[in-house]
N, C-alpha and C positions, 0 to 999 in steps of 0.2 A: 449555709441554711440553703436548701431548695425549691427555688422558687418553679411553678407551675404554670405557661404560657397556653391558654385555648386560643386555635388557631383552626382553621382549614385548610389542608392544603391536598398536595400528588401524594397518594399512594406512590412510595416507591418500591420497589420489588429489585431482584438480584439474581444473575445467571453467572456462576463462574466468579464469584465476587463483584461484578459489575453491574452498572444499572441499565437497568432496558425500558423498554416503553414503560410509562405510571398506569395503573389503574384508574379507577374511576374516583372522582374526589371525596374523602373520607374525615370525619372530624377525629382530628392531630391534634396533643398535648406535646410539647415543646419543656424539658428539664433540664437543667444543668446540672452536667454528669460530673467533672474531673478536670483537671486542667495535668499539662504534662509537660515538665519543660524540656527544652531544647539545650544540645550543651554550646556551648560556646568552643571558639577552636579556631588554627593557625592557617594563612594563604602567604605561603612565600614567607615563609618563618616568622610573620605578624599576625599580631590577632585579627580575624574576620569583623569589618564592620559591614551587614551586608542588610540594604531597604528591602527589606521583604514587599511583594507585589502579590504573588501568586500563589495555591494553595491545590495540592492535588494528593487526595489517600487512595491507599490500596491496605487492604490486610497486610501486606507486608510491607510497604513502605509511604513514609513523605516523601513527597516530591513539592520542593518551592523553585519558584522563578524571585531572583530578586539584582538587584545593584552592588556591587560591590564600591562602597563609599572612598574606598584610600586607592592614589594615583597610579596609573591610569584607571579609573572608571570601566567597569567591566559588566557584563548583560552574563550572569549565570543561572545554570538548571545544577539544585544543590537536590542530592536523596538521602533522606534519613532511613536504616533499618530498624523500625518501629521493636524489634525485640534487642536491641542495643544501639541507642542510637547514639551515642559517641562514635561510629560506623559510619561516618562521613564522608558523600563522594560530590563531588561538583564539576564540572564542567563549564569551559567559557562556551557562552551560543552569540557572543556581539559577532555581528556582521563586517564581515572584508566591506570597508568602504573605499573609491578612490579618490576622493578625497579627504585632507584630512582639517574637517573643518568641527572644532570641538561646538559651536552653538549647535552642529546636523549630527553629531557622535552619536549614532545610535545603542546607546549604554544602559536604556529602562523598559526590560522585561514587562509584560504586563500579566493579566490574569487569563489561568489558560486554562484547555476543556481536554478530554481526550475523547477519541473517535471509536475506538474499539481495538485499536493500532497502534496511530500515532498521536503522540501531543500537539498541539496545536496553539502556537508562543508567537502573541505577539511582540517585536521590540524595535523601541521609538526613540526617536528625541527628545530630549527631558524638557519638553515645551509644548503647549497646545500649536496646532495648525501646522505643524511638523511633517515629520514623514513617518511611516511605518514598516519594516519587513515581516511577514508572515512565515514563520517556520515552523514546517514540521518534524516532530524530533522522533525518533522509534522508540516505543515501548519493549524494553527488553528485559523485565528483572534480573533473568539467571547469569545476563554479564556483568559487568562493570558498566560502569554507567561512561566512561570513557570510552568505551570500543562501540558505544553509539554516536553514528552523526547524522546532526539534521537537515536538511535541506528546504531551500526557499521555494514556497509553495505560491506564493507573489507577492509586489509592495502596494502600498496604498498611501495615498499624501494626504495624511491626517493621522496625530498621533490617537495610536488607539492602545484603550487601556485597559481592556480584558475581551476576551474572546471565546466565546460560549459554542459548543457544536452540537447538531442534531444529525445523528448517525444514517436514522432511518430515510429522512427528506435530504441526504448529503446537501447540507445547508449549515452557512456560520454565520453568528451573530456577535456583530461588532461594537462596542461602547467607547465613543472616544475621551477626550480630556470632560470633567465633569458629568459629560451624558447629555451632552447638548444634543448630539446624533447617535443615533444607532444604526448603522450599516448591516442589512442580511446580502449575501450573498452566495452562491454557489463555492462550493470547495474548488474551482479553476480561478477564482476572483471574483467572478463576473458579479457583478450589483445590479443585486433584484431588486433591492429598495433604498433608500433614503429616510428615514424616519425623525424628522427634531422632535426633540423632547418633548412640546406641548403636545403633540398628539401621542406619543407613545401609549398613553393610557387616554382612552376616548370618555371616558365617565368622571375624570380626577381631571383635570386640566392644571389643578394645583400642584398639580405631582411634578417633583423635583428630588428625584434618585440620581447620588452620584454613584454608580456603579462601579465599585472597587475588584470585583472577580464574581464569575458567574459561569454556573454550570447547566447543559442542557440538560432534559427531563425527557427528551424525546416526544414526538406529537406536537413539537412547534412550542414547546412550553421551559421557559429558563427560570433556575432557578437565581435570584438576584442578589447578592448584598453589597449593601453601598451605605453610604450616608444620605437622611433624610436631609435636602435643604430647603423645603416646605418653608416660605418663612413667617408663617401664621401657624407653626407648628407651636404647641403647647414646649414653654421651656423645658418644663419638669419631664416631659417624655424625653426619653432616650434618644439621641440622635442614630443610633445603629438600625438597621431597616435590612429585615431577609423578606422579598416579594416572590410570587408563584406568577408571571406573566406568561400571555400568550398574545409575542409580537405582530401576527399577520393578523389578530383579531384588535388588536390594539386595545388590550385587553386587561387588566388584573385579577388573575382568578382569587387570589388574598395577599395580604401582608403581616408582617408582625415587627413590632419594635424588638429589642431582644434588649432588656433590662443590664448592667453590670451583674457579676456577682459577686458577694458581698466582698468587700476588699480589696476591689480592682477600679483602677481607675482609667483603663483603656478601653475606647469604642470597641469593641468586638471585631466591627464588619468595616474596622481600616484595616481593609487589604485581604489577606488570600481567607478564600470561601471553598468547602470542600463539601459534600455526601457521602455516605458512603451505607446503604441497608437503613438501617433506622436512627442511624446519627449525622448530625452534621457538626464539623470544625469548623474553629476557625482562630487564624494566625495576626493577631494586630501588631506582633513584635515587629524589631528587627529582629535577624540575627546578629549573635555576639553581643546582644544586651538584654542577655537573660528571657530571654523569648519564650513563652508559651503556648502550646497549643490547646486549645479550652474545647472542650467537647459537651455536646449536647443529646440528648436523646430524641427521638421523634416515638411516640404512643399512641396509638389510634383507641382513640376513648369510649370507643363501644368496644373495645375487648378487654 
């Protein structure tokens, strides 16, 4: 059964298949549309078990960040051809480290975003209050994924679980473990603001969203997907939360809890979130475990 959710978000327009600056707020509806199964596959001759983290969708590809769970654990960027999902590519993006300290091994890639030229991917140690390398990885859809090489943009002394880009403002937004802090950077790594979670939404002191993945919508607005950890949340309400946030203004433009489609037990916003045109995509499952992409359609109510 398809259900519609009435919410108010920022209208997203497209240019050559990519998001550009949003228009004024309009009344939209969100409808569950379909699911698409991603194939299981092998890495190094063994069935891949990859803990999914981030998702980015183009007309041509699904891009996924995740941690390979079989030893030695590694950070991977994967690409699925949407016309032939069995055509799976992956590249190891684990940063080189001088010390072999397993507790601080940078093997945990996070939610990531695109600035029109490069993907920005945080790669952290798998624990809070650790360390992160921010990787710039070029988007070259007409070349094999392995032909592209990422470059370290900067490092940060915290676990960054997700990065969103505002390419017009040339800013980045980073959410740490459980989004207890949000960092606002210039693209050279200069920090502009450090915002505690309790100050992120000024008109809602109970706001407690643990961001899993988020994407820039332009004009300093972020589409965030994550888990609602508000202790006062009605237990009958889905913990899956999508929100439009304006970081500098410390405000939420709107938000919606996303119910599970019938027959689904997963919390859809637990890991990857992507937006393309009038559709949202969620990837809550780990690759190699019968992962599925859930697709929702955004519709302007007045149309």
